[in-house]
C-alpha positions in Angstrom: 53.7 6.2 54.0 53.4 2.5 55.2 50.3 0.9 54.2 48.7 -2.2 55.6 49.4 -5.8 54.2 48.7 -9.2 55.2 45.9 -11.5 54.8 42.8 -10.5 53.0 39.5 -11.0 55.2 37.7 -14.0 54.0 34.0 -14.7 55.0 32.5 -17.8 55.7 31.8 -19.5 52.3 28.1 -19.5 52.6 27.6 -16.4 54.8 26.2 -14.1 52.2 25.6 -16.6 49.2 21.7 -16.1 49.5 22.2 -12.4 49.5 24.3 -12.4 46.4 21.6 -14.6 44.4 19.0 -12.3 45.5 21.0 -9.3 44.7 21.7 -11.1 41.1 18.0 -11.9 40.6 16.7 -8.3 41.6 19.2 -6.6 39.4 18.3 -8.9 36.3 14.5 -8.2 37.1 15.0 -4.4 37.3 16.9 -4.3 34.1 14.0 -6.1 32.3 11.3 -3.8 33.7 13.3 -0.6 33.0 14.0 -1.6 29.3 10.8 -3.6 28.3 9.6 -1.0 26.2 12.8 -0.6 24.2 12.8 -3.8 22.3 11.0 -2.6 19.3 12.9 0.5 18.9 14.1 0.8 15.2 17.6 1.0 13.9 18.7 4.6 13.7 21.5 6.7 12.7 24.7 4.7 13.1 22.8 1.4 13.3 22.3 1.4 9.6 26.0 1.6 8.4 26.9 -0.8 11.4 23.9 -3.3 10.7 21.7 -2.7 8.0 24.3 -1.9 5.3 27.4 -3.9 6.9 27.6 -6.9 4.5 30.6 -8.4 6.9 27.7 -9.4 9.4 25.9 -11.7 7.0 28.2 -14.5 7.8 29.7 -16.3 10.8 32.8 -16.9 9.0 35.5 -15.5 11.4 37.9 -13.8 9.0 34.8 -12.0 7.5 32.8 -11.1 10.5 35.9 -10.1 12.6 37.2 -7.8 10.0 34.9 -5.0 9.4 35.8 -2.2 6.8 38.0 0.4 8.2 35.5 3.0 8.2 34.0 5.6 10.5 31.2 3.1 11.1 31.0 2.0 14.8 32.1 -1.6 14.0 35.1 -0.7 12.0 38.2 -1.7 13.7 36.3 -3.1 16.7 36.0 -7.1 15.5 34.2 -8.2 18.7 31.5 -5.6 18.3 31.0 -6.8 14.5 31.0 -10.3 15.3 28.3 -9.9 17.9 26.1 -8.1 15.3 27.0 -11.3 13.0 25.7 -13.4 15.9 22.5 -11.3 15.8 22.1 -11.5 12.2 22.5 -15.1 12.1 19.7 -15.6 14.7 17.2 -13.1 13.6 18.4 -11.2 10.5 17.3 -7.6 10.6 14.7 -8.3 13.5 15.6 -5.2 15.6 14.5 -7.2 19.0 17.4 -9.5 19.0 19.7 -6.7 19.0 18.0 -4.8 21.9 17.7 -8.0 24.0 21.7 -8.8 23.4 22.2 -5.3 24.3 20.3 -5.4 27.6 22.0 -8.9 28.4 25.2 -7.3 28.0 24.4 -4.3 30.4 22.8 -6.7 32.9 25.8 -8.6 33.1 28.1 -5.6 33.3 25.8 -4.8 36.2 26.4 -8.0 37.9 30.3 -7.7 37.3 30.3 -4.4 39.0 28.4 -5.7 41.8 31.0 -8.5 42.3 33.8 -6.1 42.0 32.4 -3.4 44.4 31.5 -6.2 47.1 34.9 -7.8 46.9 36.6 -4.3 47.1 34.6 -3.5 50.2 35.6 -6.7 52.0 39.3 -6.0 51.0 41.7 -5.3 54.1 41.6 -1.4 53.9 37.9 -1.2 53.8 36.8 -4.1 55.6 36.5 -2.5 59.1 34.1 -0.2 57.9 32.2 -1.8 55.1 32.5 -5.7 55.3 29.3 -6.3 57.2 27.3 -4.1 54.7 29.3 -5.1 51.5 26.5 -6.9 49.9 23.7 -4.4 50.2 26.1 -1.3 49.3 27.5 -3.2 46.3 23.7 -3.9 45.2 22.7 -0.3 45.6 25.7 0.9 43.6 25.2 -1.5 40.8 21.4 -0.9 40.7 21.9 2.9 40.5 24.4 2.5 37.7 22.4 0.1 35.9 19.0 2.0 36.0 20.5 5.3 35.5 18.7 7.0 32.4 22.2 8.5 31.3 22.8 4.6 30.3 19.9 4.7 27.7 22.4 5.7 24.8 24.6 2.9 25.5 22.0 0.3 25.7 18.9 1.5 23.8 20.8 2.8 20.9 22.0 -0.5 19.4 25.2 0.7 17.6 26.4 1.8 21.1 27.0 -1.7 22.0 30.5 -1.2 21.5 30.7 1.1 24.8 28.6 -1.3 26.9 30.4 -4.5 25.6 33.9 -3.0 26.3 32.4 -2.1 29.8 31.6 -5.6 30.6 34.8 -6.8 29.3 36.7 -4.2 31.5 34.6 -5.1 34.8 35.1 -8.9 34.2 38.8 -8.2 33.7 38.9 -6.4 37.3 36.7 -8.9 38.8 38.8 -11.8 37.6 42.1 -9.9 38.9 40.3 -9.5 42.3 39.6 -13.4 42.4 43.0 -14.1 41.5 44.4 -12.0 44.2 42.3 -13.7 46.7 42.5 -17.0 45.5 45.2 -19.5 46.9 45.5 -21.1 43.3 45.3 -17.5 41.1 46.4 -18.9 37.7 43.0 -19.7 36.3 41.6 -16.3 37.4 44.4 -14.3 36.1 44.4 -16.4 32.8 40.6 -15.4 32.6 41.6 -11.7 33.3 43.9 -11.6 30.5 41.3 -13.3 28.1 38.8 -10.6 28.8 41.0 -8.1 28.5 42.2 -9.1 25.0 38.4 -9.4 24.2 37.9 -5.9 25.3 40.8 -4.4 23.3 38.9 -6.0 20.2 35.8 -4.1 21.2 36.7 -0.2 21.9 39.7 1.9 22.4 38.6 2.9 26.0 39.7 -0.6 27.2 43.2 0.8 27.1 42.6 1.6 30.9 41.8 -1.8 31.9 45.6 -2.9 32.8 46.3 0.5 34.4 43.0 0.2 36.7 43.9 -3.5 37.6 47.1 -2.4 38.7 46.0 0.7 40.6 43.2 -1.4 42.3 45.6 -4.0 43.5 48.0 -1.2 44.7 45.3 0.6 46.6 43.2 -2.6 48.0 45.6 -5.4 48.1 49.5 -5.1 47.4 49.9 -1.7 49.2 52.5 -0.4 46.7 52.8 -0.6 42.7 56.3 -2.2 43.4 54.8 -5.0 45.5 51.9 -5.6 43.0 54.3 -5.9 40.3 56.8 -8.1 42.2 54.0 -10.3 43.4 52.3 -10.7 40.0 54.8 -10.1 37.4 53.7 -12.5 34.7 50.0 -11.4 35.1 50.8 -7.8 34.5 53.0 -8.7 31.6 50.0 -10.6 30.1 47.8 -7.5 30.6 50.3 -5.3 29.0 50.6 -7.4 26.0 47.0 -7.0 25.1 47.8 -3.6 24.1 49.5 -4.8 21.1 46.2 -6.0 19.7 44.6 -2.5 20.6 47.7 -0.8 18.9 47.4 -2.8 15.6 43.6 -2.3 15.5 44.0 1.6 16.2 46.7 1.6 13.3 44.4 -0.5 11.0 41.4 1.7 11.6 43.3 4.9 10.7 41.2 8.0 11.7 38.2 5.9 11.7 36.8 7.3 8.3 37.7 11.1 9.1 36.0 10.9 12.1 38.8 10.8 15.0 42.2 12.2 14.8 44.1 15.3 14.0 44.0 17.3 11.0 40.3 17.1 10.8 39.3 20.7 11.2 39.4 20.8 15.0 42.5 21.6 17.0 43.4 19.8 20.1 43.2 23.2 22.1 39.7 23.8 21.0 38.6 20.3 21.5 40.2 20.3 25.0 38.2 23.5 25.9 35.1 21.8 24.5 35.9 19.1 26.9 35.9 21.2 29.9 32.4 22.1 29.4 31.5 18.6 28.4 32.9 16.8 31.6 31.2 19.1 33.8 28.1 18.6 31.8 28.3 14.7 32.3 28.6 15.2 36.1 25.6 17.3 36.1 23.5 14.8 34.3 24.8 12.0 36.5 23.3 13.9 39.4 20.1 15.4 37.6 19.7 13.4 34.2 17.7 16.1 32.1 17.6 16.6 29.3 19.2 13.8 27.8 20.2 14.2 24.0 21.3 11.8 21.5 23.3 14.2 19.2 24.9 17.4 20.6 26.4 18.3 17.3 29.8 19.1 16.4 30.3 22.6 17.9 33.5 23.6 19.4 34.6 26.1 22.2 37.2 28.7 20.9 38.1 30.5 24.0 39.2 29.7 27.5 37.1 32.6 28.7 34.1 30.7 27.7 34.8 27.8 30.0 37.3 29.0 32.8 34.8 28.2 35.6 34.5 24.6 34.3 38.0 24.2 33.5 39.1 25.7 37.3 36.6 22.9 38.6 38.0 20.2 36.5 41.7 21.1 37.4 40.4 21.2 41.2 39.0 17.6 40.8 42.1 16.3 39.0 44.5 17.8 41.7 42.2 16.2 44.4 42.5 12.7 42.8 46.2 13.1 42.6 46.5 14.0 46.4 44.0 11.4 47.3 46.0 8.7 45.5 48.8 9.5 47.9 46.9 10.3 51.2 43.5 8.3 50.7 44.1 5.7 48.0 40.4 4.4 48.0 39.0 7.9 47.1 42.0 8.3 44.6 41.1 5.3 42.9 37.4 6.6 42.4 39.0 9.8 40.9 41.2 8.0 38.6 38.5 5.7 37.6 36.8 8.7 36.4 39.7 10.6 34.5 41.3 7.5 33.1 38.1 6.0 31.3 37.3 9.6 29.9 40.9 10.4 28.6 40.5 8.9 25.1 37.5 10.9 24.1 37.4 13.9 26.6 41.1 15.4 26.3 43.1 16.4 23.4 42.3 14.1 20.5 39.4 15.4 18.3 36.4 13.2 17.6 35.3 15.5 14.9 31.8 14.0 14.4 30.9 14.1 18.0 32.4 16.5 20.4 29.8 15.6 23.2 28.4 12.3 23.7 26.6 10.5 26.8 27.6 7.2 26.1 31.1 8.2 27.0 29.7 8.2 30.7 29.0 4.4 30.4 31.8 3.3 33.0 32.8 6.8 34.6 29.3 6.9 35.9 30.2 4.2 38.3 32.5 6.6 40.1 29.9 9.2 40.5 27.7 6.7 41.7 30.0 5.2 44.3 30.9 8.5 45.7 27.2 9.1 46.3 26.5 5.9 47.7 29.4 6.0 50.1 28.5 9.4 51.1 24.8 8.7 51.7 25.8 5.5 53.6 28.3 7.4 55.8 25.5 9.8 56.9 22.2 7.5 57.2 24.0 4.3 57.8 21.5 1.3 57.0 18.5 3.8 56.9 20.1 4.9 53.5 18.6 1.7 52.0 15.1 3.9 51.6 16.9 6.4 49.9 18.4 4.1 47.5 15.4 2.3 46.7 13.5 5.5 46.0 16.3 6.8 43.6 16.5 3.4 41.8 12.7 3.4 41.2 12.9 6.9 40.0 15.9 6.1 37.7 13.9 3.1 36.4 10.9 5.0 35.6 13.0 7.9 33.9 14.9 5.2 31.8 11.8 3.6 30.6 10.4 7.3 29.9 13.6 8.0 27.9 13.2 4.6 25.9 9.9 6.0 24.7 11.9 8.9 22.7 13.8 5.9 20.9 10.5 4.2 19.8 10.9 5.8 16.2 13.4 7.6 14.3 11.1 10.4 13.9 10.4 10.8 17.6 14.1 10.6 18.8 15.0 13.2 16.4 12.2 15.5 17.2 13.2 15.2 20.8 16.8 16.0 19.8 15.7 19.1 18.0 13.4 20.3 20.7 16.1 20.1 23.2 19.2 21.2 20.9 17.6 23.5 18.0 21.1 24.6 17.3 22.5 21.2 16.5 22.0 20.8 12.6 22.6 17.1 11.9 19.2 16.0 13.7 17.3 18.2 11.1 18.6 15.9 8.2 18.1 12.7 10.2 14.6 13.7 11.0 14.0 14.5 7.6 15.3 11.0 6.5 12.7 9.6 8.9 9.7 11.5 7.8 10.6 10.5 4.2 10.8 6.7 5.0 7.4 7.2 6.6 6.0 8.7 3.5 5.6 12.1 5.0 7.2 13.7 1.8 6.1 17.4 2.4 7.2 17.5 6.0 10.5 15.7 5.0 11.1 18.3 2.3 10.8 21.2 4.7 12.9 19.4 7.2 15.7 19.0 4.6 15.5 22.5 3.7 16.4 23.3 7.1 19.1 20.9 7.3 20.8 22.1 4.1 20.8 25.8 5.7 22.5 24.4 8.6 24.9 22.3 6.8 25.7 23.6 3.4 28.9 21.7 3.0 27.4 18.1 4.4 27.0 16.1 1.1 25.1 13.2 2.5 22.3 15.7 3.7 22.2 16.9 0.2 22.0 13.4 -1.2 19.2 12.6 1.0 17.5 15.8 0.0 18.0 14.9 -3.6 16.5 11.4 -3.0 13.2 13.1 -1.3 12.8 15.6 -4.2 13.0 12.5 -6.7 10.4 10.8 -4.9 8.2 14.0 -5.0 8.8 14.1 -8.6 11.0 17.1 -8.6 13.5 15.9 -11.0 15.4 18.8 -12.1 15.9 20.1 -8.3 16.8 16.4 -7.4 19.6 16.4 -10.1 21.1 19.9 -9.0 21.1 18.7 -5.2 22.9 15.4 -6.6 25.3 17.3 -8.5 26.1 19.7 -5.4 26.6 16.7 -3.3 29.2 15.0 -5.6 31.0 18.5 -6.2 31.5 18.3 -2.5 32.2 14.5 -2.2 33.0 13.0 -5.6 33.4 9.5 -4.2 29.8 9.3 -2.8 28.7 6.3 -4.8 24.8 6.7 -3.6 24.7 10.1 -5.1 26.0 8.8 -8.5 23.5 6.1 -8.5 20.7 8.5 -7.5 21.8 10.9 -10.1 21.5 8.0 -12.6 18.0 7.3 -11.4 17.1 10.8 -12.0 18.6 10.9 -15.6 16.8 7.8 -16.4 13.4 9.3 -15.5 14.3 12.4 -17.4 15.1 10.1 -20.7 18.8 10.9 -20.6 20.0 7.2 -20.6 23.3 7.6 -21.9 24.0 10.1 -18.9 22.3 7.8 -16.5 24.5 4.6 -17.6 27.5 6.8 -16.8 26.4 7.6 -13.4 25.7 3.9 -12.8 29.3 3.2 -14.0 30.5 5.7 -11.8 28.6 4.2 -8.9 30.0 0.6 -9.6 33.7 2.1 -10.0 33.4 3.5 -6.6 31.8 0.4 -5.1 32.1 -2.6 -7.2 29.4 -4.7 -5.2 26.6 -2.1 -5.6 24.0 -4.4 -6.8 21.1 -1.9 -7.5 23.8 0.1 -9.7 24.8 -3.2 -11.5 21.1 -4.0 -12.0 20.3 -0.4 -13.5 23.1 -0.4 -15.8 22.1 -3.7 -17.2 18.7 -2.4 -17.8 20.0 0.4 -19.9 22.5 -1.5 -21.7 19.7 -3.9 -22.5 17.7 -1.0 -24.2 20.8 -0.1 -26.2 21.0 -3.5 -27.5 24.4 -4.2 -25.6 23.1 -7.6 -24.3 26.5 -9.4 -23.4 27.5 -6.5 -21.3 23.9 -6.4 -19.6 24.2 -10.0 -18.9 27.4 -9.5 -17.1 26.0 -6.9 -14.9 23.1 -8.8 -14.1 25.4 -11.6 -12.9 27.4 -9.1 -10.9 24.2 -7.6 -9.3 23.2 -11.2 -8.1 26.4 -12.1 -7.1 26.7 -9.0 -4.8 23.0 -9.5 -3.8 21.5 -12.9 -4.3 18.3 -11.5 -2.5 17.4 -8.9 -5.0 14.7 -10.1 -6.9 14.6 -7.3 -9.4 18.1 -8.5 -10.6 17.1 -12.2 -10.9 13.9 -11.1 -12.8 15.6 -8.7 -15.1 18.3 -11.0 -16.0 15.7 -13.6 -17.0 14.1 -11.3 -19.2 17.2 -10.6 -20.9 18.0 -14.1 -21.5 14.3 -14.8 -22.7 14.6 -11.9 -24.9 17.4 -13.6 -27.0 15.6 -17.0 -26.9 17.6 -18.6 -24.0 14.4 -19.9 -22.3 15.9 -22.6 -20.4 18.7 -20.3 -19.0 16.1 -17.8 -18.0 13.9 -20.3 -15.9 16.1 -20.6 -12.7 16.3 -16.7 -12.7 12.5 -16.3 -12.9 12.2 -19.1 -10.3 14.8 -17.2 -8.0 12.8 -14.0 -8.2 9.6 -15.7 -7.5 11.2 -17.4 -4.3 12.2 -13.7 -3.2 9.0 -12.1 -4.3 6.2 -14.7 -4.7 3.7 -12.1 -5.7 5.6 -10.6 -8.6 3.2 -11.0 -11.5 5.2 -10.2 -14.4 7.5 -13.0 -13.4 5.0 -15.7 -13.2 3.7 -14.5 -16.5 7.0 -14.4 -18.1 7.9 -17.7 -16.6 4.8 -19.1 -18.1 5.7 -17.8 -21.6 9.2 -19.2 -21.2 7.8 -22.7 -20.2 5.3 -22.4 -23.3 8.2 -21.8 -25.6 10.1 -24.9 -24.2 7.0 -26.9 -24.9 6.2 -27.4 -21.1 2.6 -26.4 -21.7 1.2 -27.9 -18.5 3.8 -26.0 -16.2 3.0 -22.8 -18.5 -0.6 -23.2 -17.6 0.1 -23.5 -13.8 2.3 -20.5 -13.8 -0.3 -18.4 -16.0 -2.9 -19.5 -13.8 -1.1 -18.2 -10.7 -0.6 -14.9 -12.6 -4.2 -14.5 -13.4 -5.3 -15.0 -9.8 -3.0 -12.2 -8.9 -3.8 -9.9 -11.8 -7.4 -11.1 -13.0 -8.0 -8.2 -15.1 -4.7 -8.6 -17.2 -5.5 -9.2 -21.0 -2.2 -10.2 -21.8 -2.5 -13.0 -19.1 -5.6 -14.2 -20.2 -4.7 -14.4 -23.9 -1.3 -16.3 -23.2 -3.4 -18.7 -20.6 -6.0 -19.3 -23.3 -3.1 -20.2 -25.7 -1.4 -22.5 -23.1 -4.7 -24.3 -22.3 -5.2 -24.9 -26.0 -1.9 -26.3 -26.7 -1.9 -28.5 -23.4 -5.1 -30.0 -24.4 -3.8 -31.3 -27.7 
């Protein structure tokens, strides 16, 4: 087949600039309106290991912030995502609003990039005759519907899924810069920008593998006419894009199986996973057309037989075949189909993702293909009258997105919503129980944990959390039993060793408690709380030198742990090292100014050092905080008497 070649249609420089600025402003305003109610939503689920418990984001030092641990947490093996969390932490610490704002900014920028890609594609030579005059409003409609679609909430409102939206932004910027390079008489800067954004995307998420392929396919479809001509005209550009795969390959090898969350040999066969994805992909298409019900966690169930999903498999095979035919006979429609299948291939084919067999965030970029088909189809039937339809759908999508954000308003509400929609999914019961426990609703939490343990008898982290709740309720023997079951299933679970140590200490079995804390430290050498508690018991046993070493380790691991500073100071004061104790009392009080015993003991240490006026000052603070304390009253009287002399 001979494809049209020649000059690209170039509009007058200022012919539609006002329309572009108007579209950009409206997209930004629409994003803010739809997500305005999401900014106070708490950290949930994977946000905790990715942000709250992620020590590598506490610094902007690149070697640390760009090198998260190679675990199953979302930022593992994804250095740009981890660095973005580090930026958030540097600006606002654990204030959740900053993370939500950056997520929304990334999403809005991705929508603007999509607008630019679509607008310039519609003005390319193969499509210009039909679409050039309406390229700006059509691109705006597509970008707005894609941006406001409720299916995007998981990638935007759920903070840890920044990996998905950030990779999407990088891919769209790569494609946009490549288009500008093709159109420009001096393409070098645009092509260099495309390679840089592609490299950044490779450091963001594995789905970025598709970027060089989609850029080449787009070039062939809308500009060069053939793959050979595209490669011949721009060989160094495509060599640069291909080179970015080296970074992705290295990161994938470094991450391994992402903490036993992805890869072969994890209990799900490639065949069973592929069958599951037949149902998943058709489900995604249905949600794109009718976004309800939306579910955060679909569980880990898999399809075991082709008989269960043969209609979905047949439909997918037909769509895939139609894509291949269209690539040869009607390349623009083929590009839309290839966009959908190429972007879903890593997560929705044969490579098992053991902890999440279905996930709505995987449709972040593929959704654009379905929206594009709908927009072009409606425009073809209704022409410019379709603008009314698009506005109505966009308003409906925005309202549904705002409504979905309410579900993310608390950990309790999102997991209750999940259970109501997928009562057969076990993990949400455990997450709901943890949320109820954190909220102090202990009886409800224990009931939810009992359900979760029935659903997930071999899931050690659920048993660990159940044990923590039992311990908080004072049911120590039951808590110890659950901790021991969790450790039997996963002996490397440091938190369970630590929790069992706390229970044994409460039971007065301090030698066993010390052994548990030491096991936790062996598994996690920077476990500050375990160091602190081990030191407390060593102090009780009279092993002061060992205790002091553990207090020092606790403070090194977490300088902001007031208990470790306070206990370290007490241990030093107990052996008469009052001068050495002072800075640790002071550090504890900087972190916890209302810590009454620290004020009192600091006053006593100052008294013993002969600094009576300073002792009076600290003891007066302690008395204001605890006016009924007899010991503070007596120590203050002694300090005042000595100071008066």
